[in-house]
ROGU-48811 format. One line per field, with one value per residue (C-alpha): residue number from 1; residue in three letters; x, y, z. Coordinates in steps of 0.25 Angstrom, whole numbers, plus 5000, padded with zeros to 4 digits. Example, Ala and Ser with C-alpha at 12.3 -4.5 7.8 and 13.67 -1.06 7.14 Angstrom:
REM ROGU-48811
num <- (1:2)
residuo <- (ala:ser)
X <- (5049:5055)
Y <- (4982:4996)
Z <- (5031:5029)
***
This chain:
REM ROGU-48811
num <- (1:2:3:4:5:6:7:8:9:10:11:12:13:14:15:16:17:18:19:20:21:22:23:24:25:26:27:28:29:30:31:32:33:34:35:36:37:38:39:40:41:42:43:44:45:46:47:48:49:50:51:52:53:54:55:56:57:58:59:60:61:62:63:64:65:66:67:68:69:70:71:72:73:74:75:76:77:78:79:80:81:82:83:84:85:86:87:88:89:90:91:92:93:94:95:96:97:98:99:100:101:102:103:104:105:106:107:108:109:110:111:112:113:114:115:116:117:118:119:120:121:122:123:124:125:126:127:128:129:130:131:132:133:134:135:136:137:138:139:140:141:142:143:144:145:146:147:148:149:150:151:152:153:154:155:156:157:158:159:160:161:162:163:164:165:166:167:168:169:170:171:172:173:174:175:176:177:178:179:180:181:182:183:184:185:186:187:188:189:190:191:192:193:194:195:196:197:198:199:200:201:202:203:204:205:206:207:208:209:210:211:212:213:214:215:216:217:218)
residuo <- (unk:unk:unk:unk:unk:unk:unk:unk:unk:unk:unk:unk:unk:unk:unk:unk:unk:unk:unk:unk:unk:unk:unk:unk:unk:unk:unk:unk:unk:unk:unk:unk:unk:unk:unk:unk:unk:unk:unk:unk:unk:unk:unk:unk:unk:unk:unk:unk:unk:unk:unk:unk:unk:unk:unk:unk:unk:unk:unk:unk:unk:unk:unk:unk:unk:unk:unk:unk:unk:unk:unk:unk:unk:unk:unk:unk:unk:unk:unk:unk:unk:unk:unk:unk:unk:unk:unk:unk:unk:unk:unk:unk:unk:unk:unk:unk:unk:unk:unk:unk:unk:unk:unk:unk:unk:unk:unk:unk:unk:unk:unk:unk:unk:unk:unk:unk:unk:unk:unk:unk:unk:unk:unk:unk:unk:unk:unk:unk:unk:unk:unk:unk:unk:unk:unk:unk:unk:unk:unk:unk:unk:unk:unk:unk:unk:unk:unk:unk:unk:unk:unk:unk:unk:unk:unk:unk:unk:unk:unk:unk:unk:unk:unk:unk:unk:unk:unk:unk:unk:unk:unk:unk:unk:unk:unk:unk:unk:unk:unk:unk:unk:unk:unk:unk:unk:unk:unk:unk:unk:unk:unk:unk:unk:unk:unk:unk:unk:unk:unk:unk:unk:unk:unk:unk:unk:unk:unk:unk:unk:unk:unk:unk:unk:unk:unk:unk:unk:unk)
X <- (5055:5053:5041:5031:5031:5019:5010:5010:4998:4992:4984:4973:4975:4965:4953:4959:4971:4962:4954:4967:4971:4958:4958:4972:4969:4956:4964:4976:4965:4958:4971:4975:4961:4960:4973:4970:4956:4964:4974:4962:4955:4967:4978:4969:4957:4946:4951:4945:4937:4935:4947:4954:4951:4957:4971:4973:4987:4990:4999:5011:5007:5002:4990:4979:4974:4959:4961:4969:4982:4982:4995:5002:5005:5020:5023:5038:5045:5052:5048:5033:5020:5005:5001:4989:4991:4982:4988:4983:4993:4995:5005:5014:5008:5011:5003:4998:4999:4991:4977:4966:4959:4972:4975:4961:4962:4976:4975:4961:4964:4977:4972:4960:4968:4980:4971:4962:4975:4982:4970:4967:4982:4981:4968:4974:4986:4997:5009:5016:5015:5020:5011:4999:5004:5005:4990:4983:4994:4993:4978:4974:4983:4977:4963:4966:4972:4961:4950:4956:4958:4943:4938:4946:4953:4967:4974:4976:4991:4996:5010:5021:5036:5046:5061:5070:5080:5074:5078:5080:5067:5057:5061:5059:5046:5039:5025:5014:5008:4997:4994:4990:5003:5010:5002:5004:5019:5020:5012:5021:5033:5026:5024:5038:5042:5033:5038:5052:5049:5041:5053:5062:5052:5051:5066:5067:5057:5064:5077:5070:5064:5077:5084:5073:5074:5090:5093:5099:5114:5121)
Y <- (5070:5059:5050:5051:5039:5031:5026:5011:5004:4992:4980:4976:4962:4951:4947:4933:4940:4948:4936:4928:4940:4940:4925:4925:4937:4929:4916:4923:4931:4918:4912:4924:4924:4909:4908:4920:4913:4900:4908:4915:4902:4893:4902:4911:4910:4919:4927:4925:4938:4951:4953:4967:4977:4973:4976:4983:4984:4981:4990:4983:4986:4971:4969:4961:4950:4947:4932:4923:4917:4902:4893:4896:4885:4883:4881:4883:4881:4893:4902:4901:4899:4902:4912:4921:4936:4948:4958:4973:4978:4975:4964:4959:4968:4982:4994:4984:4995:5005:5009:5000:5011:5014:5000:4997:5010:5008:4993:4992:5004:4998:4984:4989:4999:4990:4979:4987:4994:4981:4974:4987:4987:4972:4973:4985:4977:4985:4978:4966:4951:4951:4963:4954:4943:4953:4958:4946:4944:4958:4960:4947:4950:4964:4958:4947:4956:4966:4956:4952:4967:4970:4957:4956:4970:4963:4953:4938:4934:4921:4918:4920:4919:4920:4917:4915:4927:4941:4949:4964:4972:4960:4952:4937:4936:4941:4948:4938:4938:4931:4926:4940:4946:4936:4938:4953:4951:4942:4952:4964:4956:4953:4968:4971:4961:4967:4981:4976:4970:4982:4991:4982:4982:4997:4999:4989:4996:5010:5004:4998:5012:5019:5010:5011:5027:5027:5030:5019:5020:5016)
Z <- (5002:5012:5012:5024:5032:5029:5040:5042:5037:5045:5039:5049:5054:5049:5056:5058:5065:5074:5078:5081:5090:5097:5099:5105:5114:5119:5121:5129:5137:5141:5145:5154:5160:5162:5169:5178:5182:5185:5194:5201:5204:5206:5213:5221:5231:5236:5248:5262:5265:5258:5247:5248:5237:5223:5221:5235:5241:5255:5264:5258:5244:5241:5233:5241:5233:5231:5231:5240:5233:5232:5232:5219:5209:5207:5192:5192:5206:5210:5198:5193:5200:5198:5209:5210:5210:5209:5200:5201:5191:5176:5170:5181:5191:5185:5192:5203:5214:5207:5210:5205:5197:5190:5187:5181:5173:5167:5165:5160:5150:5146:5143:5135:5127:5124:5120:5111:5105:5102:5096:5087:5083:5080:5072:5064:5060:5068:5073:5068:5070:5085:5088:5083:5093:5104:5104:5110:5121:5125:5124:5131:5143:5144:5143:5153:5164:5162:5164:5177:5181:5178:5184:5197:5198:5197:5188:5192:5190:5193:5186:5195:5191:5202:5206:5218:5216:5215:5203:5201:5200:5199:5212:5213:5205:5192:5195:5194:5180:5172:5158:5153:5158:5149:5137:5138:5140:5128:5120:5123:5119:5105:5104:5107:5096:5086:5089:5087:5074:5069:5072:5064:5052:5053:5052:5041:5033:5036:5031:5018:5015:5017:5008:4997:4998:4995:4981:4973:4970:4957)
***
């Protein structure tokens, strides 16, 4: 007769761990919003005349900016600069050509639900150490971009990486991004590491259980 698999039990994380998570989330969110505010003031200026509707594309499919782009700041000659951009999509410009109503609905709901789910999983003790590290990175990025989207109707990007020779699929530059995109990417990386380690732990536990069930030989 085989034993029924037991449901895993989780020990809720301590109040100190939850406080540390919230402080880290707040700090990363502040870094993102602060850097965007700087880019907004330093790398762009108010347009002359009435600005076009937010995130409206012209006849060539290009988004018409709400603000005028100023001269970029070159950080690394030929590969990295700070240049103002208005992103109507998600991280790295995903879904930038969809309708405003669809973008606001999808991105707003996704950011709120993902943040609440991750914070609940963190508080209830789910996931390993790397999962715990991932939560403030992902949640802060989701909040930072959501604040921009609610306040401006688009997300301010300003980190541009480019190169001389075009590469397959991506061309000669990476989509302009911001600090929130970086923190989300780091957080997802931590999640993948946690999932990989959890898979190894489960396989090791299964091997140990199988070895324990084998009858002893004389």
